[in-house]
C-alpha positions as CSV (number, residue, x, y, z in Angstrom):
1,M,7.1,8.9,-30.4
2,R,9.5,11.5,-30.2
3,R,9.3,14.2,-27.0
4,K,8.1,17.6,-27.7
5,Y,10.1,20.4,-26.0
6,T,8.1,23.7,-25.5
7,R,9.4,27.1,-26.6
8,E,7.3,28.9,-24.0
9,K,9.6,30.5,-21.8
10,V,8.2,32.4,-18.4
11,D,10.3,35.2,-17.3
12,L,11.9,33.5,-13.9
13,W,12.4,37.1,-12.4
14,L,8.6,38.2,-12.9
15,V,7.8,34.3,-11.4
16,L,9.7,35.2,-8.5
17,A,8.2,38.4,-8.1
18,L,4.3,37.0,-8.3
19,V,5.3,34.2,-6.0
20,T,6.4,37.3,-3.3
21,V,3.4,39.4,-4.0
22,S,0.6,36.7,-4.6
23,G,1.0,35.6,-0.8
24,D,1.0,32.3,0.9
25,L,-0.8,30.2,-2.1
26,R,-0.7,26.2,-2.6
27,S,1.9,25.2,-5.1
28,G,-1.4,24.2,-7.5
29,E,-3.2,27.7,-7.0
30,H,0.1,29.4,-7.9
31,V,0.6,27.2,-11.2
32,A,-2.9,28.1,-12.0
33,L,-2.8,31.9,-11.2
34,L,0.9,32.0,-13.3
35,A,-0.3,29.9,-15.9
36,Q,-3.0,32.7,-16.7
37,E,-1.1,35.9,-16.0
38,F,1.3,34.6,-18.2
39,D,-1.1,33.5,-20.9
40,C,0.9,29.9,-21.1
41,S,0.5,26.3,-20.1
42,G,1.1,24.8,-16.9
43,R,3.8,22.8,-18.1
44,A,5.8,26.1,-18.5
45,V,5.0,27.4,-15.2
46,K,5.9,24.2,-13.2
47,D,9.1,24.3,-15.2
48,A,9.8,27.7,-14.3
49,L,8.6,27.1,-10.6
50,A,11.3,23.7,-10.6
51,V,13.9,26.1,-11.9
52,L,13.6,28.7,-8.9
53,R,13.2,25.9,-6.4
54,Q,16.3,24.3,-7.5
55,G,18.1,27.2,-7.6
56,G,17.2,28.1,-3.9
57,Y,15.2,31.0,-4.9
58,I,11.8,29.4,-3.6
59,E,10.8,26.6,-1.3
60,A,7.9,24.2,-1.1
61,V,6.7,24.0,2.5
62,R,4.4,21.1,3.6
63,E,1.3,22.0,4.8
64,G,0.1,20.2,8.2
65,D,-0.1,16.8,7.5
66,D,-1.3,16.5,4.2
67,R,2.1,15.4,2.5
68,R,0.6,16.5,-0.8
69,Q,0.2,20.0,0.0
70,R,2.7,22.5,-0.4
71,R,2.7,26.2,-0.1
72,L,5.5,28.3,-2.0
73,R,7.8,30.7,-0.3
74,I,10.2,32.7,-1.6
75,T,13.7,32.5,0.3
76,D,16.3,35.0,1.4
77,Q,18.1,34.1,-1.7
78,G,15.2,34.8,-3.9
79,R,14.3,38.2,-2.3
80,H,18.2,39.1,-3.1
81,M,17.8,38.0,-6.8
82,L,14.8,40.8,-6.9
83,T,16.8,43.5,-5.8
84,A,20.3,42.8,-7.2
85,P,20.7,44.5,-10.3
86,Y,22.0,41.4,-12.1
87,G,19.5,39.1,-10.6
88,W,17.4,38.6,-14.0
89,I,20.8,37.4,-15.6
90,V,21.6,35.0,-13.0
91,L,17.8,33.7,-13.1
92,R,18.5,33.1,-16.9
93,F,21.7,31.0,-16.3
94,A,19.7,29.4,-13.6
95,R,17.1,28.5,-16.6
96,R,20.1,27.0,-18.9
97,L,21.1,24.8,-15.4
98,F,18.2,23.4,-14.4
99,T,15.1,23.3,-16.5
100,T,13.8,20.2,-17.3
101,C,13.0,20.9,-20.8
102,P,16.6,21.8,-22.3
103,S,16.7,23.1,-25.8
104,R,18.6,21.0,-28.2
105,G,21.7,23.1,-27.9
106,I,22.3,22.8,-24.3
107,R,21.1,19.3,-23.8
108,S,24.5,17.7,-23.6
109,E,25.7,19.9,-21.2
110,H,22.6,19.5,-19.2
111,T,22.6,16.3,-18.5
112,A,26.4,15.8,-18.3
113,S,26.6,18.0,-14.8
114,T,24.9,16.8,-11.5
115,E,22.6,18.9,-9.5
116,Q,25.2,19.9,-6.9
117,E,27.8,20.9,-9.9
118,C,24.9,22.9,-11.3
119,L,24.3,24.7,-8.0
120,A,28.0,25.3,-7.5
121,R,28.0,26.7,-11.1
122,L,25.0,29.2,-10.0
123,R,26.7,30.3,-6.7
124,R,29.6,31.1,-8.8
125,A,27.9,33.3,-11.2
126,E,25.9,35.0,-8.3
127,A,29.3,35.7,-6.4
128,V,31.1,37.1,-9.9
129,L,28.4,39.3,-11.0
130,G,27.8,40.7,-7.7
131,K,31.6,41.7,-7.5
132,E,31.2,43.3,-10.7
133,T,28.5,45.4,-9.6
134,R,30.1,46.9,-6.8
């Protein structure tokens, strides 16, 4: 059976903004809230959160002694992306690098790069775009 890739795309900039304003919710609560807000599947939201986490824009912080419970918090890098005029472009590039459901067009590129290489490419894009807007 072939795996079906979702066509649902959740705007990463809006997800980042909603994580910021929604407070200190647990990861599962964020997924439910965002799925309802965007009227999409939980899978699409989880992919968006995974992209943001791998890009260093949000972090999942353990809650107390329970290893399963995590709270999502925005990082300084994430705050910068919300205020930067090029932030939405960088986040679209981050999706291309880190998505767990790549489209056919980028699947070969996606599997050829390691996570460290992808993160280095993302930071270079941030630096280049940051210089152009000054």
